[in-house]
N, C-alpha and C positions, 0 to 999 in steps of 0.2 A: 476718905470718909467711910466709916464702918456702919453697916446696917444691922440692926437687931433683927431677929427672926420675925418678929411681929411687923416691923417696917417692910421687910422683904416680901412677906405675904400680902400686905396691903398694896404694895406697888405692883406685884404680879397680878392681883385681882383687878386693879384699875386698868392695867394694860390689856388684860383679856377682854374687858368690856368695851374697849375703845373701838374695835372694828364694828361691833353691833351698833354702837351709838352713832358712828358715822353713817352706817347703812340706813339707820332709822331716819337720820336727818335728810337723806336723799329720797326717802320713800314717803308717800302721802296717801291718804285714803279720803276720797270725796264722798260725802253723803248726799244721795239724790232722793228727794222726797216727792211723792205725788199722791193723788187721791184715788187712783183707779185700782181695780182689782188686780191681785197678783197673778203672774203667769210664769212662763219660761221664755227662753230665747226664741222659741218657734211657735208657742201656743199662748192664746189669751189676748187680752186687750193690747192693741198695737202700741199704745203709748207706754205701757209697761215694758213691752218687748223692745221698743226703741231705747229706753233707758238701760236695759240689760245689754243690748247690743253695743251701745255707746260705751258702757263700762268695760265690757270684754275687749273691745277694740283698743280703747285707750290703754288698758293694761298690757295688751300685746305689743303695741307700738312703742310703749315706754319701757319694754322689757321688764315689766313688773314694778318699775319705780313709782308709777302712779296707778293707784287702784280706785275703784268706786263701788260703793255699796248702795243698793236700791231699797228704798223703804216704801212699799206700796200701801194703798188703802188708808192714807193719813196716819200710818202707824208711828211715824216719827214726830209728826207735827200736824196740828189742825190745818185744814185746807186754807182757810182765810188768813192764817198767820204766816204763810210761807213767803210771800213777797216782801213783807216788812222785815222778816228775819234775814232774808238774803241781803237786803240793803244794809243791815247792821253787821253783816258777817257772821251771824249766828247760825245760818244755814248755808251750806255750800252751793247746792244746786236744786232746781225743781223744774218739773214739767207741769205747767199750770196755765189755765185759761187767763190770758193777759188782762181781760176786762175785770177779773176779780179784784184787781188793784185800782179800779176806777175811782173809788172813794178817796184813795191816797194820792194817786197821780192821775189827774183828769184825762191826760192824753192817751192813757192805756185803753180807754173806752173805744178807741178807734178799732181795737182788735175784735169787737163784736158790734159793728155799726150796721144796722139793718140795710140790706140791699146795696151796700157800698162796694162789696166784693161779690160779684155774681158767678165767679168760676175759679177753679184751681189755678188756671193759667194766670189770671189777674192777681190772685193772691201771691203766687210765686214771684211775680214781677215786682212786688213791693220791696223785696230785699235789696235790689240794686237801684231801684228808682228813687226819686226825690223823697217820696213819702216814707220809704224805709229808712233812709238816712236821717230824716228828721226825727222819726220815732226812736231810732237807735241812739241818737244824741240825747234825747230826753231821758231815756233809760240809763244811759251811761252817767249822766249828771246826777241821777238818783241812786247810783251804786249798783246797777244791774247791767249785765252783758247778755245779749242774745247769742246762744250757741247754735241752735237749730230753729229755723223758721218752719213751723208746722201749722198748716191750715186744714180745717175740717169743715165739710158741709154738714148740715143738719136739717131737721124738720120738726114735726110736731107729733107727739103721741097723745091721744086723748081717750078718756073713758066713756063719755056719754054720746058725743056726736063729733063728726069731723071738724077740723079747723083748717080750712084751705084758703078761702077768700076772706077779705076784711069783714064782710058781713057775718061770717061764721063766728067771729070773735065775741059778738055781743052777748053779755051775761056770763061768760065763762071765766073761771078763776085759772089764770095761766102763769106759768113760770117762763120768763123770756130769756133770762141768763145774763142780762146786762141792763144798766139804767136806760141806755138808749133803746134797746129792744123793748123794754117795758113802756117807754114813751109812745112808741108806735102802736103797741097793743092797747094802751089806754085810749088813744085817739080812735081806735077801731071799736071801742066799747067794752073791752075786757077789764077784769080786775086782775091786778098783778100780784104774784107771790115771789118773794125773794129767798132763795136758798141754793146751796151748792148742788151740783148734779148728783152727788152720792146720797142726797137726802130726798130725791124725787120719788123713789118707790114708796117710801112710807107715807109721804104726803098724798100721793094719788090713791094709795090703798085705803087710807082712812077717809077719803073724800074731801080732805082739806084743799085739794087742788083737782081741777077738772082736766087740765092739759099741760104738757110741758114741752118746751123747745130745748133741744140739746143736740149734740152731735150724733151721727149715725152709730158711731162706735159705742157711745154711752147708752144708746137705746138697747144695744145687745148686752153690754157688760153689766148693766144694772137690771137686766131681765125684765124690762118694762112690758114686754109682750105678754107677761103673765096677767097683767091687769088692764092693758090698753086694748080698746076695740077698734081704734082707727089710727092710721099712720099716714102723715103727709111726708112723703119721701124727699130726700135731697139728691137723689141719684141723677136727675136731669137738670133741674134748675131750682134755685132757692134764694131767699133773701137772708138766710142764716148761714154765714160763714164765720167761723171762729179762728182767731190766731191763738194757738195754744203752744207756745214755744218752749224749748228746753233752755233754761236760764242758769246763769252762774253769778254768784256774788262777785262784784268787782273787787271788793276787799280781799276775798279769797284768791281770786284769779291773779291779782297783782303780786301776790306773795310766791307764786309758782315760778320755777325757772322758765326762761323763754322757750326752751325746747318743749316743755310740757304744755305751755300755753298754745304753742303752734299745733301740737297734737290734738288738743281739745277742740280747737276751732276747725281743724281739717276734718276730724271725725264727725263733728257736729254738722258740717256742711254736707258730708256724704249721707248722713241720716235723713236729710230732707227728701231725697229720692224715695227711700224706703217709706217714709211717712206719707208722701203723696200717693204712692201706689196702694198702700194699705188703707188709706182713708177712702179712696175711690172704690176699692173692693168692699169695704164695709158699707158704703152707701147702697150697693146692690144687695149685699148679704142681709142687711137689716130689713129691706123690703121683702126678701124671700122668707126670712124667719117669721116676720109678723104675719105674712099671708098664711104660712103653714100653721100658725097658732090660732088662726081664725079671724084675725083682724082684717079690716078692709084697708087697702093701700091706695093712696092717691098720689099722682104726680102733678106738679104745678106747671101750668102752661105760661107762655110769655105774657099774655094780657093780664093774668092774675099777678104775676111778678111785678109788672109795671104799676098796678094798683097799689101794692104794698110799698113800692119805691116812692110813689107820689106822697103817700102818708109820711114815710120816713123823712123825705126831703123837707117837708113843712114842719116836722116835729123834732126828731132826733138829730138830724143833720144840722138844722138851724140852731138848736140848743147847744150842740157840741161846738159849732163854729164860733158861738158867742162867749164861750168859756174864757178864753184868753187868746193872745196872738199866736201862741204855739199850736193850740187846737185848730185855729182857723187855717194856719199854714198846712197842717197835716191833712185837714179835710180838702183843701184846695188841691193839694198834690195828689191825693187819692182819686179825686174826681177826674184828673187828667188821664187816668188809666181806663176810665169807663168808655 
């Protein structure tokens, strides 16, 4: 068979493209979305740093075969759209407060259930305990896989007066952060405001909101010390513990080679130690920063925590447990760790 010059050139061009095509087939780039301010590997919001460290380590261990790009500040996707997008495979990964998906998957509200997780140690125990297995199964069935279990303590920043005890809540407009947290606040006499943490500053600045509950890290990242006059710290004890995991779309994950799946899960587990240490450091740092800015800082004592827990048990816990059998099982399993 004789080739014309045009056929020979076409065949040569196709052959020259083949190695690149094969290489591309072996290389992927994951997109990681989150709502928090942008930083670097070593500076800034630790949730952004966690994503960047995760991306760097995954690329290193896969010898560049698997890369990840981080999109901070909701620059890729709106905050409340992330969970649903991962379920559909339209978003690869996200570090997002799990309770933000509470309207879509009721069981995820366990991730910000008032006074159900009183310490980092008990939060960490969820991963391998019955409650963690139940929650992971629910998420898996909904198309989501937990890569890193990240827990954060939080507290309350307020403009006009402190919010420490249940009696302090009366008449205040407060952002709780989850449906269940809002139920506890309403029972204490507060009016609740619902919005993502990256919108707290504007709401407090305009007076649309008097106080906000969020993580210690968000208190600093969103610079609420510029407008808050009081801070109830989470550095000693708190009823506000949020599960804010690094998640991956099951659809995306299932299409990756087994070796890359193993790398993702191994690196994700290692990030949990970094997250815990960084979250604890931020609890203390937030109190220091607010005090320097002129705010009064309060620590919650055990009797006050018990008062909030009693309200939560009769409102949020009860409501959550009555949602469905799955929620009831998760609540029962979580209570075993108290």
